[in-house]
Residue, then its C-alpha position, 0 to 999 in steps of 0.5 A: m628119260p635118264i636120271t643119272r647125270d654125266v659125271r666125269l669120273p676117273v678112268q684110270e684104275r688107281s683113280a677109279a679105286r680112290m673114287a670108289k673108296v670116297l663114295d663108300a665112305a660117303e655112304r657110311m658117313l651119311a648114314d652115321v652122321g648125316p649130310e650136315k656133318t659130312s664134308i670133303p675133308a672128312l671124307a678124304e680122311t675117312a677114305d684115306v684119299p687126298r682132298a686134291a684127288i676128290y675136288p676135280f670130280f666133286p667140287d663140293k659135297y653137294a655134287l657128291f650127294s647129287h651123284l649118290a642120289r641119282i645112283h639110288m634113284e636108278r637102283l630103286l627104279d631097277a628094283l621096282a621094274h624087277s620086283r613082284t609088282g610084275h605079278a600084280d593082277t590089278w592096278r590096285a594090287w600093283v600100287e600096294t606092292a610098289i609102295e611096299e617094295t619102295a619102302d623096303y628099298y628105303n628102309a634097307h638103304p638108309v642113305a637113299s632115305v637121307l638123300l631122297l626123302r629129306g629133299s634134294f640138295a641142289d636145284s639141278d636135282h629137282d629134274a632128276h626127282g621129277a624124272k624118277n617119279a615120271a619113270i615110276g608113273d610110266l611103270l604104273r601106266a604100262k601095268a594098267a594098260s597090260l591089264g586093260e585098266l585105267r584106260a582114261l588115265p590122263a597124260v595132261p596133267d600126268a595123273a600117273t606121275i601125280a599118283v607117284e608124288i602122292a605116295f612119296a609125300c606120304m613116305k616123306h612124312g613117315y620118314g620125317k616122323e619115324g626115321r623109317i617108312s612103317p607099314a602104317i605109312c605104306r597103308e596110308a600111302t596106298r589108300a591115298v593113291t588108290a583113292y586118287l586113281a579110282r576116279w578113272d577106274g572102270g570107265d571112260v571119263g573126262d580128263s579133268p574133274a567136273 
């Protein structure tokens, strides 16, 4: 399921260059002052782009935040798909590595943390977050299948996606407390996810708890 929503960005070279400046300014302002103090007028001034050139593409700052959030979701998924998780020899090792890689991405990209760990800014973003979690769950499921593990992992309810959401709940807690995702939070997230998934480890069990 695609995450990035179609946005009518400019195709003309001059306009495209302007929007690139606006997006770059938005990344810097979100990291420096946060979403509350970031505004279209401030972005226009920082990027040296007329407000009138921004509004046709981003009618308010939340539309721009949504666009940036979806970009970071796609980048996070790409980073996980091409990370050292591919070398994991058990599903448990995959979970631990995926959580560490995800934390590394968030800690290296403060704007991703602001946009994805502080909560979505529009109702339409909930679907994108759900698609992101499901896509990571698909990576987990595919890796487990390649190893012949977690064969009975249910699809309804989707236990792989639930496991991903457990991990993100831990990360959101850590970010809210410390402004970053610490190694200690990674360990707790790993412990929580592996405890949840262990029910389907090594045997054919029912799709729902007794």
